N, C-alpha and C positions, 0 to 999 in steps of 0.2 A: 782689472774690471774684468768681471767675468760676463758683463750684460751682452757684448755683441758676439761672443762665442760661445754662446747658447746653441746648442743644435735647433733645427727649426721642428723637426719633430716634439721634442719634450716641450717647446713652448706651445706648439698648438694642443700637445695631451694636456698641458696643465690650464689652458684657456676652456678646453671642455670639460675639465671637470670643474670648473667654476660654473658654466653654464648647466651641467648636468645636476647639481647642486640645487640651482636656483628650480631647474626644472621639477625636481623631485618636491621642493616646499609648496611648488603652486599645484601639483598633482593631490598633494594631499590636503592641502585646504580646499581644494577641490572637492573632494571626497567629503571633507567634513562640513562643507556646506550643504550637500546631501541631506544630512541629517537635521540642519538648521532649518532647510527650507520643507522637509516632511514636517518638523514639529510645527511650524507655522501653519502648513497644510491640517494637521489634525485640530491645531486650536481652532482653525475656522470653519470645519466640517462637525465639529463637537460642542458647539458654541452652544452656551446655555446662560440665560440670564437669571434663571430662578435658581440653579444651583451653580454657582460659580466655582466653589472648592471643589465638589466632585467634578465638573468640567477640566479643571487644572490637573487633579488627581488621575482622572482616566486618561487622558491625553500623556501624560507623564509615564503611565504605567503602560501605555500602547507603545512608546516610544523606546523604552530600554528593554521589551521584550522580546526574548529569544527568537518567536518567529518573526518579528519585524526585523530583526539583524539578519535572518536566512532570507528574507523575502528581498531585502536590499543587496545582497551581495551580486545579484545580475547587474543591476544598474551600476553599482560602484565598478565592477568590471568593465562596462562599457564607459565609464568616464575614464579610467586609466588607458584604455587603449585611444581614446579622443585625446587624452593629455600627452601620450607618446608621439601622435601624428603632429599636434601644435609643434612638441618638442624638436623633432625633426625638421620642420616648416622654418621655426625662428633659426634653428642651428644652420640650414644649409643658406639662409637669407634668399633674397630676390634676384634670379637670374636672369641677363638680358636674352630677350627671344625676339629675333628682327620682325618676324612674320605671325600673323594670328595664328597659322596653319601650326607653326611650330611652338606655339603656346599650349595649343588644343593637345597635340601629339605627346608632348611631355609631361602634361598634367591629367591626362584623361583617366590614368590610373587610378592615382592618388586620389581625384577627384571623386571617381566612382567608390572608391573604398571609404572616403569621407562622407560621402552622401548614405553609403550602408550603415556606417557607425550612428550620424544624425537619425537615421531612422530607427535604430535600434534604441536608441537612448530615448526618443519619442516614446515609443511602443513601451520599454521599461519602464517607464515615468508612468505611463497610465497605467500599466499593470500593477505597478506597486501601490499607487495610490486610491484605485478603485477597490484595494483589500480592505481599506477603513472605511467602505460605503455599505449600505444596506445592499441585501441579497440581490433584490432588483436590478442592482449596479453593478455588481462585481462575480457573479456569473454568466459563462456563455448559455448554459443550456439549461433550461429551467425545468423541473419535473412537471409533466402533464398528468400521468397517471401511472400506473407500474410498471408498466411498458416502454412507452414512449417520453419524449422529451421535446420541449419546443426551444426554437433559437430566441434568445433574448437580444432584441434589437437594442435594448439600452445599454449592453454591456459591448455590444459588435460598435455602436457608434462612439463610445469614449477612447476604445483601442485605438479604431481608425483615426480618431481624431488627435490622438497621442503621435502617431505616426505621422499623419498630416504636418504637424506642426514641427516635426524635425526636416520635414521636405522643404516646409516655408523657410526654416532659418537658414538652411543650405543656399536656397537661391537668394535670399536676402543678403548674407553676408558673406559667404564664402567663395563669391565669382573672383575673388583676387586673393595672392598669397598674403599671409599678415604682416604687416609692417609696424615697426616701433615709433611711436611717437615720445620724446622724453618730455616730464612734465616742465614747465619753466620754474617751479617752486617744489623742491623735494620737500615730501612730508613725509612721517613716519608711515610703516606699513600697516599700523592699526589703524591709523586716521584713515587712509585711502579707503582699504577692505570696508570701514564701518559707512562711510560716505557713498561708495560705491554700491552696497548691498541694499542700503535705504532706497536711494534713487532709482536702482534697478527694478525692485519689486514694484515700486509706484509707478514706473514708466512702461513696465512691462504689463500690467494691467491695461492700460490703454492702447498699447501697441498690438496687443494680442486678440483685440475686439474685431477689428476688421478680419482677420485671417479666420476668427472663428464663423465668422458670416460666409466668408467663402467657403469653408468647409462645409458648414451645413447647405448650402446650396449645390455644393458638389456631391455630397451624400445623397441627396435626394434625388438629384439627376441620373447618377449611374447605379450607385450599390443598392437603392431600394428596388430596381428592376432587374439585377443581373446578379450582382456578388451574393445577395443574401441567400439566393436558390442554390448555387454554387456551393457554398460554405455547408448549407445544409446536407446536401446531397453526398458531401465527403463521409460523414459521418451518418451509419447505420441505425435507424430506429431515431431520428430527429426529424421533426416537422416544422413546418413554418406557423407563425401564427394563423389562427382560422382569418382573421380580418384579412382584407385585401389589400394592396399594395398603397392605395390612396387611405387605407382606413389607420394601417401601421406608418405613414406619414402624418397624417392628422394627430395620431396619439404621440409621436416623438415632439411634434410642433407644439403641442400644447402641453408638454412637461416642461415648466420653466425650471424646476431644480436640474433635470438633465443638462439643458441649454448652460446654464449656470456652471455645474461640473465641467463641462467642457470646456468653458472661458477659463475658470481658473487653473485647468489642469495646462491649457495652452500658454498662460502666462508664466507656470510654473517653468516649462519646459525652457520658454524663452528668459527666463530667468538664469537657468540652470547654464545652458550654454552661452549666455553673455556673462554669467560672474567667471565662467573657465577662460574665456578672452581675458577680461579683466585682469584675472589674478595673476595669468602669465604676464601682462603687459607692466603690473606693480612688481613682480620679482624680477622681472627682467631688467628694467630700467632703473633699479636701486643703486643709488650710488655706492661706488666701490673705490677704496684707496689702495692704488699701486705704490710697489716699492719705488723712491726714486731711484735710489740706488742700492746694491747687494751688499750685505753687509756682514761681518762674521758671526752675528747674533741672528741672522736671517736664516729662513729656513731654504733650501736651494730649490726646493720644489716650485716657490711663490715666482709669480709672474712679475715682471719689474714694469715701468711704466713703458720704456723703450720697446720692450719687449710686446707688449700690448698693443702698442701704436702700429707695430709691424705684423701684427697677426692678421691677416689680408683672409686667411682660409674662415675664421670668424668673424663675421660681422659684427657680432654682438659685443665682443670683448674689444675691437677697435673701436667703437662708439663710446663704451666705456672708459677705454683709456683716454679717449679725446677731452670725453664731460670732465674726467678726473683732472687733466692737464688745464682746462679751464678754470674748474673751482680752485687748484694751485694759485693761478695766475690772478684771480679776481680775490682772492680769500685776505681777509683782515689780519690775520695771521702769517707772518713771513718766515715761519720756520721750514715750510717744507719748500716754497721759494729760494731760501737760502741754502739748501741742499744742492739745487740747479745751479746755482752760482758759486758753488765751493769749488775749491783745486784739492786733486788728489793726495793722500797722502801714502807713501812718498811719491815724489816726482814733480808735484805742484803743476800738473797739467788740469785743464777744464773739461774733464772727460764728460760728467754728466749733462752740461749744456750741450755740448758737440754731439752728444747721442741724441739727445731729444732734439734740438734744433734742426740737427741733419736729418731726422726722419720726418719732422715736420714738414719741413721744406721738400722734401721728397715726394710726399703724399700731394702737397698742393701743387706742384708741378706736373706731376703724373694725371692728375686731375685736370688741369689745365689743359693739359696736352689732350686729353680725352674729348675734354667739352669743345676743344678749336678742331679736332678732326670730325666730331659729330655735325656741325654748322656747315661742312662743306658741301656747296650745293642747295643750301635751303633759300626758301622764297623769303625775299625781303618784304618788310610790310609797305603796304601802298601808301605813296607818300599825298599829302593833299593836292589837289589839282590847282596849279597856277593858272589865273585867266591871263590869258594870251592875248597881245594887242593886235584888234582885228585891222587889215590894211586897208584905207581910204582908198577912192576914186583915183585921187591925184598920184598916189603910191603905186597903183597900177598902172597909170599912164606913163610914169617915169619908168618903169622897170620894162614897158613896152618899147619906149625910145630909147633904152640903151640896147636891148638886145638886137633891132634894127641897126642901130650905127655899128655895134659890133659883127653883124653880118656883113654889112656894107663894105668893111675895110678887111674883112677874113680875118677877124680878132676870135680866137676860141675860147672858152672859158679855163681856168686853170684848174677847175675840178674835173675836168675830163681828159682822158689822155690824148698824147698825140696821135697815135698811131694804134688802131684796135688790135687788140690781141687775145687770142683764145686760148682758152685753160687747155693744159694736156691732157691728151685723152685718159690717161689711168686717173688723173684727179675726177673727171668727170662721172667716170665709173664708179670711183668710190664714193663720190655725193652722192648718185643716184641708188647704190646700194644700202647707205647710210639712211637716205630717205626712206625706203623700203622699209627697212629694219624698225624706224621710228612709228612709220604707218601701222606696221605690224604690230609693236607694244601698244600703241594707242587703242587699235583695234581690240587687242585681248585686254586691256584695261577698261574697255567699255562694255565689255559683257558683265552682267550683274552676277557679284559674288566672287569673281577671279581674283580682281585687285584686292579688295576686302581680306580675303582669307592666305594669299600668297605676296602679295606686295607689302614692302616696308615704307613706311612714311620716312619723310626726307627727316623729321625731327624725332622720331622715337627716340634715338640712343640718347639726344638730348635730354629728353623728358625723362627717361630712365635715369640717368644721371643725376639729374637736379631733383629727382624723388627718392635716391637711394642714397647719396653719397653726400649731399649738400649740405647735410645735418653736422657731420664731421667736421666737414670742412670750414664751417661757420665757427665752432668751438676752436680747432687749431688756429685759423688766423688770427682771432680774438685774443688767443692765449698769448700767440708770439708779440703780438702787441703791446700786451699788457706786460707782460716780464720784460720788454724792451723798455718800457716806460716806467717800471718800477725798477729797473737796474740802476738808473741815475741817484737813486739814495741806498738804495741794498747791495749793489754789486760792488763789492770792495776793491775787485781784481780786475774789472773791465772785462770781463771774459765775452759780454753778450757784443761791445763795441766792434770787434773783430769780423763779428757775422752781421752785423746791423744794414751793410749793403746789400748782402745777399738777401736778407728778408724783406727790405724794401723793395728790392727788385723782382722778387717772385710775387709780393702782394700787388705790384703794378701791373703784371704781366697777367694776373688774373683778372685784375679789373678790365684790363682791355678786351680780354676774352669775354668778358660777361656784358661789356657795351656791346660788342658784336652780337651776342646772345639777344640782347633787347631789341635789335634792329632786325630780327627775323621775326616771321608769324609762326608759334608753336600752335601745336595739333592738339595740345590739351590744356584747356583753360586752368583745370584745378594745381599745374604745374608754377604757375605765375607766383603763387604764396612761396613756394622754395627758392624761387629764383629773386625775388624782392628780399627776402630775407638775406640770402648768400650775398646779394651787391650791398645793400645795407652794412652788414657786417663786415665788407671788404673797404668800404669806406670809412668804416667806423675806425677799422684797425688802421688806416692811413693815415685817418684825422689824429689818432692817439700818439702814433710817431712822431707827425710832426708837430703836433704841440709840447711833445715832451723834447724835441730835439731841434727846434727851429732856431735856438742860440748857438747850434752847432754845426751846422747844414756845412759851414765851410771846412769844418775838420774832418767830416767824413767823407771819404774816397768813394763819390759817387759818379755813374756816367752821366754825360751831360745831358742826353734824354729823360733819364731818371729824375736829374734835378730841375728839368722842365715840367715834367709830370707831377712832381711834388710841389712847386710852388703853388699851384692852386689850392693844395690842401693847407699851406702854410697860411696864406692868405684868407680862408676859408672862403674858396670862389667853385669849391666844386659842390655841386649840387647832385 
């Protein structure tokens, strides 16, 4: 078997090729979506109920014309740049930053570039779509006479509205790095894109209503009294409209068509940006079958299941491998499971099972260790107060008489030492220094903003582990339990039973750490969902193994502590 002997750079290179292929498909579909959105916009603005045939023919003619293809190229270029940024973000994964200052420092350049790209996409979308409107909406300077021109307020309003929509999307959705959420039920690529496109266009119409009103108020507050004059002064021979600022404000406010166009452009921009995210999500979470073992007929460049599970530098490949292993374990077709239970020819060794199970156990143990270290020093959840018994008058009198009796006969309490001892001088100095340092830390933390930027929350690493790695541990733990349960009927050589004690011990250790995590107070409430899913998957795995091997526990070599912990699952008493 050459699976374990493959060099790591080659494995990572092949994993990157898989990701790049999916990135290219997502970007190409995003580019194609621009034409679909433009076609829907043309059908909307050119709508004619009296001449439906001419409406369709003219819209199609505009869509396939050479000028339209030339005008759309800048927007397509910006979409490709945005897609490259999303590809790099998904490829690198979400790295842990202990403080908010480190998060800001590491992401300030990339976030600035992303903000610029979003503004450019919004501006180019508005610039492209206004090409197909009337002259008073698609020209920046309207001719006034033979020598002078006048600034077109309506065109300026639409262009700035598109830029504002890009900024709004950045603030609304780009404060955190993208994180993949795999669907519970895998659907075909076509079904997902069709369902997401329809729902996204419908939802964007409602979600863009409030941003449009916000932009209208913002535009008339700042632009009408400052920006329009600066823009007019840039170009010689260009003057403003003759009416006053209030007159220009009134003329635009009463133009219902202009506000409607701005609303439609905002919804198109939001649809475009959200659709790109959805396309990346669809292509990256699409199920992929990895080779269980490398055969003579297989291509040497293909990544095997074990190699994909060990590909920690590319989290997407590792998650896809965990999903494929879970699919193998839960599938009704036992043919791929048979390859895991099979023996090597020649030799008769269970290489496939040992490599896969060994890598899965290593991942679970590493995750358990990291999770255990992350909760050290965390604050426990407050326990409910237990009502204490209030001493009565007779009890107080009895204590007083006992104290007087002991003092009269010289009897001292056992809780106090016979001779007063003084602490050594160095210990006193160390305690004073530690007390001063603690006071200094508390005073620094009390300064507004210091601890928020430079302090690390006690459960920040725990929340990061639950948010980024819990899903693949859920799949791996359930896959090991399912493979062990199926081995009773399908494992003809008993390759699973040798490693079954190690699998049980690993899952029990994970459950013990998760019980400790449940006893602390997490700083982020949204992580509770990942914690509940991981804890439920761990218990489900132990229940499945216990139910399958309940009659054979005496034949399995287990530690006494493991047997004691497993009896709760055998008797269905573990909640």
